[in-house]
DSSP file (Angstrom, degrees, kcal/mol; ACC not computed):
  #  RESIDUE AA STRUCTURE BP1 BP2  ACC     N-H-->O    O-->H-N    N-H-->O    O-->H-N    TCO  KAPPA ALPHA  PHI   PSI    X-CA   Y-CA   Z-CA
    1    1 A M              0   0    0      0, 0.0     2,-0.2     0, 0.0     0, 0.0   0.000 360.0 360.0 360.0 129.2   39.1  -36.2   -8.2
    2    2 A A        -     0   0    0      1,-0.1     2,-0.2     2,-0.0     0, 0.0  -0.534 360.0-127.5 -82.1 145.1   37.0  -33.7   -6.1
    3    3 A E        -     0   0    0     -2,-0.2     4,-0.1     2,-0.1    -1,-0.1  -0.543  11.0-129.8 -86.8 157.8   34.5  -31.5   -7.8
    4    4 A D  S    S+     0   0    0     -2,-0.2    -1,-0.1     2,-0.1    -2,-0.0   0.766  92.2  59.3 -76.4 -26.4   34.5  -27.7   -7.3
    5    5 A T  S    S-     0   0    0      4,-0.1    -2,-0.1     1,-0.1     3,-0.1  -0.840  92.5-110.1-107.2 141.2   30.8  -27.6   -6.4
    6    6 A P    >   -     0   0    0      0, 0.0     3,-1.5     0, 0.0    -2,-0.1  -0.282  48.1 -87.9 -62.7 152.7   29.2  -29.5   -3.5
    7    7 A S  T 3  S+     0   0    0      1,-0.2     3,-0.1    -4,-0.1     0, 0.0  -0.299 113.1  34.4 -62.5 146.4   27.0  -32.4   -4.5
    8    8 A G  T 3  S+     0   0    0      1,-0.3     2,-0.4    -3,-0.1    -1,-0.2   0.278  92.7 109.6  92.5 -10.5   23.4  -31.4   -5.1
    9    9 A R    <   -     0   0    0     -3,-1.5     2,-0.5    15,-0.1    -1,-0.3  -0.844  44.6-172.3-102.6 136.0   24.2  -28.0   -6.6
   10   10 A D        -     0   0    0     -2,-0.4    14,-2.8    -3,-0.1     2,-0.4  -0.831  14.7-165.0-125.6  89.7   23.7  -27.4  -10.3
   11   11 A M  E     +A   23   0A   0     -2,-0.5    38,-0.8    12,-0.2     2,-0.3  -0.618  13.2 170.4 -85.0 131.2   25.3  -23.9  -11.0
   12   12 A R  E     -AB  22  48A   0     10,-2.9    10,-3.2    -2,-0.4     2,-0.3  -0.896  20.3-132.9-135.3 165.0   24.5  -22.2  -14.2
   13   13 A F  E     -AB  21  47A   0     34,-2.9    34,-2.8    -2,-0.3     8,-0.2  -0.818  30.3 -92.2-121.5 156.8   25.0  -18.8  -15.7
   14   14 A C     >  -     0   0    0      6,-1.8     4,-1.5    -2,-0.3    32,-0.1  -0.467  32.5-139.3 -61.4 133.0   23.0  -16.1  -17.5
   15   15 A P  T  4 S+     0   0    0      0, 0.0    -1,-0.1     0, 0.0    31,-0.1   0.571  96.9  48.2 -74.9  -7.1   23.4  -16.7  -21.3
   16   16 A Y  T  4 S+     0   0    0      0, 0.0    -2,-0.0     0, 0.0    -3,-0.0   0.844 128.4  13.6-100.8 -42.5   23.6  -13.0  -22.0
   17   17 A C  T  4 S-     0   0    0      3,-0.1    -4,-0.0     0, 0.0     0, 0.0   0.649  78.3-147.8-108.6 -19.9   26.2  -11.7  -19.5
   18   18 A F  S  < S+     0   0    0     -4,-1.5     3,-0.0     2,-0.1    -5,-0.0   0.724  78.8  89.3  56.0  24.3   27.8  -14.9  -18.2
   19   19 A Q        +     0   0    0      1,-0.1     2,-0.4    -5,-0.0    -1,-0.1   0.725  60.8  79.7-114.7 -40.5   28.2  -13.2  -14.8
   20   20 A Q        -     0   0    0     -6,-0.0    -6,-1.8     1,-0.0     2,-0.4  -0.586  68.8-155.0 -75.0 128.3   25.0  -13.8  -12.8
   21   21 A Q  E     -A   13   0A   0     -2,-0.4     2,-0.4    -8,-0.2    -8,-0.2  -0.854   9.6-168.7-110.6 140.1   25.1  -17.3  -11.3
   22   22 A F  E     -A   12   0A   0    -10,-3.2   -10,-2.9    -2,-0.4     2,-1.0  -0.978  23.1-136.6-130.0 140.1   22.1  -19.4  -10.4
   23   23 A D  E >   -A   11   0A   0     -2,-0.4     3,-1.9   -12,-0.2     4,-0.5  -0.833  19.3-166.7 -93.6 100.0   21.7  -22.7   -8.4
   24   24 A V  G >  S+     0   0    0    -14,-2.8     3,-0.9    -2,-1.0    -1,-0.2   0.778  81.8  66.6 -61.8 -28.9   19.3  -24.5  -10.6
   25   25 A S  G 3  S+     0   0    0    -15,-0.3    -1,-0.3     1,-0.2   -14,-0.1   0.686 106.1  43.2 -67.1 -16.3   18.6  -27.1   -7.9
   26   26 A R  G <  S+     0   0    0     -3,-1.9     2,-0.3   -16,-0.2    -1,-0.2   0.480  87.5 111.2-105.5  -5.3   17.0  -24.4   -5.8
   27   27 A I    <   -     0   0    0     -3,-0.9     2,-0.6    -4,-0.5     5,-0.1  -0.537  47.0-165.2 -77.4 131.1   14.9  -22.6   -8.5
   28   28 A Q        +     0   0    0     -2,-0.3     2,-0.2     3,-0.1     3,-0.2  -0.965  60.7  19.3-115.2 114.7   11.2  -23.0   -8.3
   29   29 A G  S    S-     0   0    0     -2,-0.6    -2,-0.0     1,-0.1     3,-0.0  -0.715  93.5 -80.0 119.8-174.8    9.5  -22.0  -11.5
   30   30 A D  S    S+     0   0    0     -2,-0.2    13,-2.1    13,-0.1    14,-0.4   0.375 100.9  53.0-111.9   3.9   10.6  -21.6  -15.1
   31   31 A R  E     -C   42   0B   0     11,-0.3     2,-0.3    -3,-0.2    11,-0.2  -0.976  54.9-165.3-139.1 152.5   12.3  -18.2  -15.0
   32   32 A V  E     -C   41   0B   0      9,-2.6     9,-3.3    -2,-0.3     2,-0.6  -0.924  24.7-120.3-129.1 158.5   15.0  -16.4  -13.0
   33   33 A Y  E     -C   40   0B   0     -2,-0.3     2,-0.7     7,-0.2     7,-0.2  -0.890  16.2-149.2-103.8 122.1   15.8  -12.7  -12.8
   34   34 A C  E  >> -C   39   0B   0      5,-2.8     4,-2.4    -2,-0.6     5,-0.8  -0.811   5.1-163.9 -89.2 114.1   19.3  -11.6  -13.9
   35   35 A E  T  45S+     0   0    0     -2,-0.7    -1,-0.2     1,-0.2     5,-0.0   0.781  87.6  52.6 -69.3 -27.2   20.2   -8.5  -11.8
   36   36 A I  T  45S+     0   0    0      1,-0.1    -1,-0.2     3,-0.1    -2,-0.0   0.928 119.7  31.3 -75.2 -46.1   23.1   -7.6  -14.1
   37   37 A C  T  45S-     0   0    0      2,-0.2    -2,-0.2     0, 0.0    -1,-0.1   0.776  99.0-133.6 -81.7 -28.1   21.1   -7.7  -17.4
   38   38 A G  T  <5 +     0   0    0     -4,-2.4     2,-0.3     1,-0.3    -3,-0.2   0.779  66.9 107.9  78.4  27.9   17.8   -6.6  -15.7
   39   39 A I  E   <S-C   34   0B   0     -5,-0.8    -5,-2.8    -7,-0.0     2,-0.4  -0.912  73.0-109.2-133.9 160.4   15.8   -9.3  -17.5
   40   40 A D  E     -C   33   0B   0     -2,-0.3     2,-0.4    -7,-0.2    -7,-0.2  -0.748  34.8-162.1 -85.1 136.9   14.0  -12.5  -16.8
   41   41 A V  E     -C   32   0B   0     -9,-3.3    -9,-2.6    -2,-0.4     2,-0.1  -0.974  20.1-117.8-123.6 133.9   15.7  -15.6  -18.2
   42   42 A E  E >>  -C   31   0B   0     -2,-0.4     3,-1.7   -11,-0.2     4,-0.6  -0.465  21.6-127.9 -68.4 140.9   14.1  -18.9  -18.8
   43   43 A V  G >4 S+     0   0    0    -13,-2.1     3,-1.1     1,-0.3    -1,-0.1   0.844 108.8  61.5 -58.3 -35.2   15.8  -21.7  -16.7
   44   44 A T  G 34 S+     0   0    0    -14,-0.4    -1,-0.3     1,-0.2   -13,-0.1   0.702 100.6  55.3 -66.8 -18.0   16.2  -23.8  -19.9
   45   45 A E  G <4 S+     0   0    0     -3,-1.7    -1,-0.2     2,-0.1    -2,-0.2   0.612  80.5 114.1 -88.3 -13.9   18.4  -21.0  -21.4
   46   46 A L    <<  -     0   0    0     -3,-1.1     2,-0.4    -4,-0.6   -32,-0.2  -0.272  64.9-127.6 -62.8 145.9   20.9  -21.0  -18.5
   47   47 A V  E     -B   13   0A   0    -34,-2.8   -34,-2.9     2,-0.0     2,-0.1  -0.791  12.4-126.8-102.8 133.0   24.4  -22.1  -19.4
   48   48 A K  E      B   12   0A   0     -2,-0.4   -36,-0.2   -36,-0.2    -1,-0.0  -0.424 360.0 360.0 -71.3 152.7   26.4  -24.8  -17.6
   49   49 A Q              0   0    0    -38,-0.8    -1,-0.1    -2,-0.1   -37,-0.1   0.464 360.0 360.0 -67.1 360.0   29.8  -23.9  -16.4
């Protein structure tokens, strides 16, 4: 069975709006900025699909 995401990508979502998507495999640091919410979110809080 094929996956929807290419290998090596770990896509996660903002835990507040569930609209902004982040590729965790490319994140450097411990926070990301959600453009929809207008806040910084810790990578550990991001939600898997």
